[in-house]
N, C-alpha and C positions, 0 to 999 in steps of 0.2 A: 463607832465610826471615827476614823482618824481625822483629826482637825485639818481642814483644807483639802481633803481628798474625798471624792465620791467613790467609795469602796465597791459598790455594786457595779458601777461602770468599769472599774479597774479589773474586777474579776472576769469580766467578759473580754475586755480589750487586750489584756496582757497575753492570754493564751492565743487569741486570734492573731496577734502581732507576730508571735513566733512561727505560727503556721504560715502566715503571709510571707514572712522573710524567707523561710525554707522553700516554699513553692516558687516564689519569684526567682530565687537564686538557682534552683534546680531546673525548673521547666521553662522559664522565660529567658533569664540571662544565659543559662547553660544549654539552651536549645541548639542542637547540632547545626541548624541553619545559620547560626551566627559565626561559624568557624570554617576554616579551610578544610576541605575534604570531609566536612561533617563531623569532625572530631573535637569535642570540647577540651581535650588535652592539648590540642594543637594551638596554632595562632588564630586570633579572631580575624574575620574578613576586614579588609582595609576600610576604615571609616565606620566600622560597626561598633556603636557605642555599647550596646548590650553585651557583646562578647568581650569588649575591653573591661567593662565593670566586673564581669565574671572572673577575670584574671586577678581580681583583688583578693581572692581566696575566701575562706570560710568567715572571716570577719565582716564580709559584706552582709551576711545574714542578720546579725544583730543591728547593723546600721539600717538595713531595710525595715527591720522590726520597729526601730525607733522612729523611722519616717512615717510608718503606719500609725504609731501611737500619737505622734505629733499632729498628723492630719485629723485624727478622730477628735482629739482634745481642742484643736483649733476650731473645728466646726461646733463642738459643744460649747466652748466659751463664747464664740460669736453669737450663737442663738440665745444663750443665757443672758449675755450683756445687752443684747438687743431688747429682750423683754425687760431687763432691769432699767433701761433708759426710759421706758414708758412710751406713751403714744405721741405726746407733744414735745415741743422744744422746752428744755429744762429752764432756760433763762426766762422764757415767757411765763412758764408756770410759777417760778419764784416771784416774778413781778406781780402776777395776779394775786398770789397769796399775800404779798405785802400790801397791795391795794385793799384787799378784803379785810386785813387786820386794821388798817387805818379807818375803815368804815364800820368796824365792829360787826362785820357780817361773817360770823364763824360758821354758820351752816353752809355758806357758799364755799368756804375752804374745804369742807368735807366733800362737796359736790365736785370741786376742782380736782381733788385727790382721786376721786372715783374715775374721773375722766382721764387723768394723767396715768394712773396706775404705776407699775414699776416700783423700784426701791424707794425713790423719793416720795411718790404718792402714798405708798404704804406707811412710811414713817410719819408723814404729816397727818394722815387720816387717823392713825392710832393715837397720836397726841391730842388731836382736836376732839376725838370721841371721849377721851378721858376728861378733857376740859368741859365739854358740854354736859356730861353726866354730873360733874361736880357743881357746875353752875346751876343745873336744874334742881339739885338736891339742897343747895344752900348758897350763901354768899361766898364767893371765891375769896380766899385769904392767902396768906403767905405759904401756909402748909400745902394748900392745893397747887399753887404754882410750882413749888419744888417737887411735888408728886408728878406733875405733868412733865417737868424737866427730866426727872428720873425715867419716866416711861419713854420719852423721846430718846434718851441716851441708850437704854436697853434695846429698843427697837432698832436703833442705828447700828449697834454692835452686831445684832443678828443679820441685818441686811448686808453689812460690810463683809461678814463672814461668808455669806452666800456669794458675794461678788468675787471673792478671792479663791473660791473652791476650785481645785484642779490647776491653779496657776503654778503650784509647786511642781507638778508633773512636767509642765512645759519647760520650766527652768532646769529641771534635772535632765531631761532629754537633751537639751542644748549642751549642757556641760559634759555629759557622758559621751555623746556623739563625738565631740572633739577629742576626748581621751582615747576612745576606740580608734579614731583616725590616727592618732599618734602611736598607738600600740601597733597598728598596721604598718606604720612607717618603720618602727623598730624591728618588728619581725621580718619585714620585707628586706631590710638592709642586712639583717643577720643571715638570711637566706642567700642574698647576693654575695656577701663576703665569704660565706662558706663555699659557694660555687667557685669563687675566684681563688680560694686558698687550697683547692684540691691538688693533690700530688699529680704531677704530669701537666697535661694541658688543662687550663681552666675550662669550666663548663659554661659555654656561652648561653645555652638555653636556661640553665639554672640562674645565671647572672641576670638575664633579661627578665625571667619570671619574678625574681626577688625585687628588682627595681620596679617592675610593673605593679606588684602587690603594694609596695610602699607608696607609690604615687596615687594609685587608684583609691586605696583606703583613706589616705589623707584627704584627697579631693572630695570623696563622698562624705566623710565625717564632717568636714568644714561646710559642705553644702547643706547637710541636714541641720547642723547647728545654726548656721546663718538664717536659714528658712524659718526655724523655730523662734529664734531671737527676735526677728522682725515682728512676728505676731505677738510674742510675749510682751515686748515693749509697747506695742499698739494697745493691747488689752490693758496693761497697767496704766497707760495714759487715760483710757476710758474710765477705769475704776477710780482713778484720782479725781476726774471731773465729776463723776456721780457722787463720790464721797464729799467733795468740796460743796456741791450743791446741797446735799443733805445737811451739812454743818451750817451753811449759810441760812437756809430756811428755818432750821431749828433755832438758831440764834435769834432770828427775826421774831419768831413766835414767842419765845421766852422773854425777850427784851420788851416786846409790846405788852405782854401780860403783866410784867413787873411794873411797867410805867402806869398802866391803866388801873391796876389794882393796888397801887401804892406799896409795893414791896421793895424794901431796901436791899 
């Protein structure tokens, strides 16, 4: 599995996105009802957005595909991060863990973790289970505390890796959508200048078509990129908050154990 990407989902989404882009472009945007005299090669009806987007040319297909990919992974990340946050408020959970540490009520911390669930609850529960096993087997010493610290760090790395899964795809979609929009601008202007430079009378239809392609693909590319970036930044902010909470509660646990068991 490629780090940071759910490959199973990608194998499904990528082919579907291409099919979606083609079908949308051909049968929805290119519907004859969107054009004067029912001719997709003609001018779109006045105020008809679908017909206008169709005039962006074939580059509209990958942009629609990227919009599909963006929507799928936005939904996937939203649901995944919602589960990772757990059931309760993270600040409240951290405070309850600190209170339980102060009271030496380690079993309660495990119960709180089971109730909280999510990434933070999973990390805390794993660390406390190791601690309780070591405590039941023998007197906790410096070696045991460092063992617990290592367990917390390893579990944290696994959880953070899960949090950032597929974020790479959203970032890539935002970047490439902008580039495709710029490519549409270039190809559209090439077409427009070619129509303008023809021997004899310039071709007004070709000129208008080139300018239309340039503007439509640019606008669509920026729209897809902006839409994706908004959610990408929002998800990154959520990941940072969850990661910070994990670091805070792990520090509290290790700091408390080191003080209580006289570890320098």
